[in-house]
C-alpha positions in Angstrom: -25.0 -37.1 -21.1 -28.6 -35.9 -21.4 -29.1 -33.6 -24.3 -32.1 -31.7 -23.0 -30.6 -30.5 -19.7 -30.3 -26.8 -19.1 -27.2 -26.5 -17.1 -27.9 -22.9 -15.9 -31.3 -24.0 -14.6 -29.7 -27.1 -13.0 -27.5 -24.8 -10.9 -30.2 -22.2 -10.5 -28.2 -19.3 -12.0 -28.8 -17.1 -15.0 -26.7 -17.1 -18.2 -24.8 -14.0 -17.2 -23.7 -15.6 -13.8 -20.1 -15.0 -12.8 -17.6 -17.8 -12.0 -18.0 -17.0 -8.3 -21.8 -17.2 -8.5 -21.6 -20.6 -10.4 -19.2 -22.0 -7.8 -21.3 -20.8 -4.9 -24.5 -22.4 -6.4 -22.7 -25.7 -7.0 -21.4 -25.9 -3.5 -24.8 -25.2 -2.0 -26.4 -27.9 -4.2 -23.6 -30.4 -3.6 -24.3 -30.1 0.2 -28.0 -30.7 -0.4 -27.9 -33.5 -3.0 -24.8 -35.6 -2.4 -25.9 -39.3 -2.2 -24.0 -39.7 1.1 -26.0 -37.1 2.8 -29.4 -37.3 1.0 -31.4 -40.6 1.2 -33.8 -39.5 -1.6 -33.7 -42.2 -4.4 -33.5 -39.4 -6.9 -30.5 -37.7 -5.2 -27.8 -39.7 -7.1 -29.2 -38.7 -10.5 -29.8 -35.1 -9.4 -26.2 -34.9 -8.1 -24.9 -36.3 -11.3 -26.7 -33.6 -13.3 -25.4 -30.9 -10.9 -21.9 -32.1 -11.3 -22.1 -32.2 -15.1 -23.5 -28.7 -15.1 -20.6 -27.5 -13.0 -18.0 -29.2 -15.1 -19.3 -27.4 -18.2 -20.0 -23.9 -16.7 -16.9 -23.7 -14.6 -14.6 -24.2 -17.6 -14.5 -21.1 -19.9 -13.9 -23.1 -23.1 -16.7 -25.6 -22.4 -19.1 -22.9 -21.3 -18.5 -21.0 -24.5 -19.2 -24.1 -26.6 -22.4 -24.8 -24.5 -23.6 -21.2 -24.9 -23.2 -21.4 -28.7 -24.3 -25.0 -29.5 -26.1 -26.2 -26.3 -25.4 -29.7 -25.0 -24.2 -30.8 -28.4 -21.2 -28.5 -28.0 -19.9 -30.5 -25.0 -21.1 -34.1 -25.8 -18.3 -36.5 -26.4 -15.8 -34.5 -24.3 -13.4 -37.1 -22.9 -12.7 -35.0 -19.8 -16.4 -35.0 -18.9 -16.5 -38.7 -17.9 -14.8 -38.3 -14.5 -16.0 -36.8 -11.2 -15.3 -33.1 -11.6 -15.3 -30.4 -9.0 -13.8 -32.6 -6.3 -12.0 -29.9 -4.5 -15.1 -27.7 -4.5 -17.2 -30.5 -3.1 -14.7 -31.1 -0.3 -14.7 -27.4 0.4 -18.5 -27.3 0.5 -18.5 -29.9 3.3 -15.4 -29.2 5.2 -14.3 -25.6 4.4 -10.8 -26.8 3.5 -8.8 -27.9 0.4 -8.5 -31.5 -0.8 -4.9 -32.7 -0.7 -3.1 -32.8 -4.1 0.4 -32.9 -5.5 2.1 -29.6 -5.4 0.6 -27.2 -2.8 2.3 -24.1 -1.6 5.8 -25.6 -1.2 7.3 -22.5 0.4 6.1 -19.8 -1.9 6.6 -16.4 -0.3 3.4 -14.4 0.3 2.6 -11.7 -2.2 2.3 -8.0 -1.4 -0.9 -6.1 -0.9 -2.7 -4.2 -3.7 -2.9 -0.5 -3.3 -5.5 2.2 -4.4 -4.6 5.7 -5.4 -7.4 8.3 -6.0 -6.5 10.6 -8.8 -8.4 13.7 -9.7 -8.2 15.0 -13.2 -9.9 17.7 -15.3 -12.7 17.1 -17.7 -10.4 17.9 -20.7 -7.8 15.4 -19.4 -10.4 12.7 -19.2 -11.6 13.3 -22.8 -8.2 13.8 -24.4 -5.9 11.8 -22.2 -2.9 12.9 -20.2 0.2 11.8 -18.3 0.1 12.4 -14.6 2.8 12.2 -11.9 1.7 10.6 -8.7 3.5 10.0 -5.3 2.4 7.6 -2.6 3.7 5.7 0.4 4.5 2.0 -0.2 6.3 -0.9 1.4 9.3 -1.5 -0.8 12.2 -3.9 -0.7 14.7 -3.4 2.1 18.0 -2.4 0.5 20.0 -3.5 3.5 19.0 -7.2 3.2 17.9 -7.1 -0.4 14.4 -8.2 0.8 15.5 -11.4 2.4 14.7 -10.2 6.0 17.9 -11.8 7.3 20.8 -10.0 8.9 24.0 -9.5 6.8 26.0 -12.7 6.7 23.1 -14.9 7.6 20.2 -16.4 5.7 16.7 -17.8 6.4 16.5 -21.5 7.4 13.9 -24.1 6.6 11.0 -24.2 8.9 11.2 -27.2 11.3 7.4 -27.6 11.5 6.7 -27.9 7.8 10.2 -28.9 6.8 10.3 -26.1 4.2 7.1 -27.0 2.4 5.2 -24.0 3.7 2.1 -26.2 4.4 0.9 -28.8 6.9 -1.4 -31.7 6.2 -3.9 -33.5 8.3 -5.7 -36.7 7.4 -9.3 -37.4 8.4 -12.0 -40.0 7.7 -15.2 -38.6 6.2 -18.3 -39.8 4.5 -16.4 -39.4 1.3 -13.5 -41.5 2.4 -10.1 -40.5 3.6 -9.4 -36.8 3.0 -6.2 -34.8 3.3 -6.6 -31.2 4.5 -3.8 -28.9 3.5 -3.3 -25.5 5.2 -0.5 -22.9 5.4 2.1 -23.6 8.1 1.2 -21.6 11.2 4.8 -21.1 12.2 6.2 -19.7 8.9 2.9 -18.4 7.5 3.4 -20.5 4.4 6.9 -19.1 3.6 8.7 -22.4 4.3 11.6 -20.5 5.9 12.3 -18.9 9.3 14.5 -15.8 9.8 16.5 -16.5 13.0 18.7 -13.4 12.8 16.5 -10.6 11.4 17.8 -7.6 9.5 18.1 -4.6 11.8 16.6 -2.2 9.2 13.4 -4.0 8.4 13.3 -6.3 11.5 13.0 -9.4 9.4 10.2 -8.3 7.2 12.3 -7.6 4.1 10.4 -4.4 3.5 10.6 -0.7 4.6 8.1 2.1 4.0 9.2 4.7 1.4 7.7 7.3 -1.0 7.2 6.1 -4.5 6.8 8.3 -7.6 5.2 7.1 -10.9 4.0 8.6 -14.1 0.5 7.3 -15.0 -0.7 7.4 -18.6 -4.4 8.4 -18.6 -6.1 7.0 -21.8 -8.3 9.3 -23.8 -12.0 8.7 -23.0 -11.7 7.5 -19.4 -14.6 8.4 -17.1 -15.5 8.9 -13.5 -15.1 5.7 -11.5 -12.8 3.9 -13.9 -9.7 2.3 -12.6 -6.3 1.8 -14.1 -4.5 -1.3 -12.9 -0.7 -1.2 -12.8 0.7 -4.7 -12.2 3.6 -5.2 -9.8 3.4 -1.5 -8.7 1.8 -2.2 -5.3 3.5 -3.3 -2.1 6.2 -6.0 -2.3 5.6 -9.2 -0.4 7.5 -9.9 2.8 10.9 -11.5 2.5 11.1 -11.3 -1.3 7.4 -12.0 -2.1 6.0 -10.7 -5.4 4.5 -7.2 -5.5 0.8 -6.5 -5.7 -0.9 -4.2 -8.1 -1.6 -0.5 -7.9 -5.2 0.5 -8.8 -5.5 4.2 -9.8 -9.1 5.3 -9.3 -10.2 8.1 -11.5 -12.2 11.1 -10.4 -13.2 13.7 -13.1 -14.0 17.3 -12.3 -17.2 18.5 -14.0 -17.1 20.9 -17.0 -18.9 24.2 -16.4 -20.8 24.0 -19.7 -20.5 20.6 -21.3 -22.3 17.5 -20.1 -21.1 13.9 -20.8 -23.1 10.8 -21.5 -20.7 8.0 -22.4 -18.9 9.1 -25.6 -21.4 11.9 -26.3 -21.1 15.5 -25.2 -24.0 18.0 -24.8 -24.2 21.8 -24.7 -27.3 23.9 -24.2 -27.2 27.1 -26.2 -29.7 30.0 -25.9 -30.5 32.3 -28.8 -32.9 35.2 -29.1 -36.2 35.2 -31.1 -34.8 37.3 -33.9 -31.6 35.2 -34.0 -33.7 32.0 -34.3 -35.9 33.5 -37.0 -33.2 35.2 -39.1 -30.2 33.0 -38.3 -26.9 33.8 -36.6 -23.6 32.3 -35.6 -22.7 31.3 -32.0 -19.5 30.2 -30.2 -19.8 26.6 -28.8 -17.3 25.4 -26.2 -15.5 22.1 -27.0 -12.7 20.3 -25.2 -10.3 21.8 -27.8 -11.6 25.3 -27.5 -14.5 27.4 -28.8 -15.9 26.7 -32.2 -18.0 29.0 -34.5 -21.3 27.3 -35.3 -24.1 28.5 -37.7 -27.7 28.7 -36.5 -29.9 28.5 -39.6 -32.9 30.8 -40.1 -36.2 29.5 -38.8 -34.5 27.4 -36.0 -37.1 26.0 -33.6 -36.7 25.5 -29.8 -35.1 22.1 -29.1 -33.3 22.0 -32.5 -30.1 19.9 -32.3 -26.9 20.7 -34.1 -24.5 17.8 -34.1 -20.7 18.3 -34.3 -19.5 14.9 -35.4 -16.2 13.7 -33.9 -16.1 16.4 -31.3 -17.2 14.2 -28.4 -15.3 11.6 -26.3 -13.0 9.0 -27.8 -14.0 5.4 -27.4 -11.7 3.6 -24.9 -11.7 0.3 -26.8 -12.1 1.4 -30.4 -9.0 3.2 -31.7 -9.8 6.2 -33.8 -13.5 6.3 -33.0 -15.0 9.3 -31.2 -18.4 10.4 -30.2 -20.3 13.6 -31.2 -21.0 17.0 -29.5 -24.7 17.8 -29.5 -25.7 21.5 -29.4 -29.3 21.8 -28.1 -30.8 25.2 -29.0 -33.2 27.0 -26.7 -35.1 30.1 -28.0 -35.2 32.6 -25.2 -38.4 34.6 -24.8 -37.7 38.0 -23.2 -39.6 38.8 -20.0 -38.9 42.6 -20.0 -39.3 44.7 -23.2 -38.3 48.3 -23.9 -40.8 50.5 -25.7 -39.0 50.0 -29.0 -38.9 46.3 -28.6 -42.6 46.2 -27.8 -43.5 48.2 -30.8 -41.3 46.1 -33.1 -42.9 42.9 -31.8 -46.4 44.4 -32.2 -45.6 45.4 -35.8 -44.4 41.8 -36.5 -47.6 40.4 -34.9 -49.7 42.7 -37.1 -47.8 41.8 -40.2 -48.0 38.0 -39.5 -51.7 38.2 -38.6 -51.1 37.1 -35.1 -53.5 38.0 -32.4 -51.8 39.3 -29.2 -53.1 40.4 -25.9 -54.2 44.0 -25.5 -55.1 46.2 -22.6 -54.1 44.2 -19.5 -51.9 41.9 -21.7 -48.2 41.6 -21.8 -47.5 44.8 -23.6 -49.4 46.9 -21.0 -47.8 45.0 -18.1 -44.4 45.6 -19.5 -45.1 49.2 -20.2 -46.3 49.7 -16.6 -43.2 48.0 -15.3 -41.0 50.3 -17.4 -42.9 53.3 -16.2 
């Protein structure tokens, strides 16, 4: 195996490519460079490189070793000598699946996944909560216990696939003799036929009902997150396994707090005198209001950080973000006579030059009459 080959470049994908992107790239290149369809003398070597790249990047363990150590991490792998990705190559050319031992063999179809949109408060998202939900679902028919067959009868083997749930066809291709395996069209891959269907579910093995669940909302969840509950979706027809329930989270905004990941932000406004002399203000938190000190000489834009009063980390137990209080010094736009005189006295004492005549003081005085 060449030690200088960049397998990501060979498939034309970046290092963060998903499994699906890697497989798609491999199939496209396999169609282009397979020696049986490309007469270019370099096609065989190019296809060999593409195949080696796919064998490495499609296997999570090999890919991890390659990412850490390069080609040296996968050299000498005894499983790399063969022709990998055969089923994917076949699918690239013919859109089917190469025949192999096993197959469906009458496995009942699984049930559908479901989605439930759950709206929670800002506080529930930060601190976590338990929520009761109710939704319609196709559940197992109690009359026939999910078999779909009428009482006293049972499903029989499909005569078309002889209970295998699959049918095979053989065809000659440029790659030799291929066996194409597909689900049986008569029993839809179940391998069995219900000749006397249950009167309640009409042979499906399922009936619609209301389902109630209590969902545990983890502390720190955010808008758009989903909670997957395995086996809580619809059951499959005639005893098939249940799908999953995905609970999509929608969080109501807080009237005063803003969230950025695990950090919370609150904009507080204080007066000129409060900023200069210091004061105490009440700051909203998800647990309630908290008394916070504003130190003398506070400038506009000053940040007061309340550590550990933000949002808990979803994947780091015990860790929690901070609450950032951003202070804004409010400058009054209308002044009483006493306020104007007090500010003028301060300006004189501080040696500050302020506008006179048509300046702010006269304009305010005129406005106040």
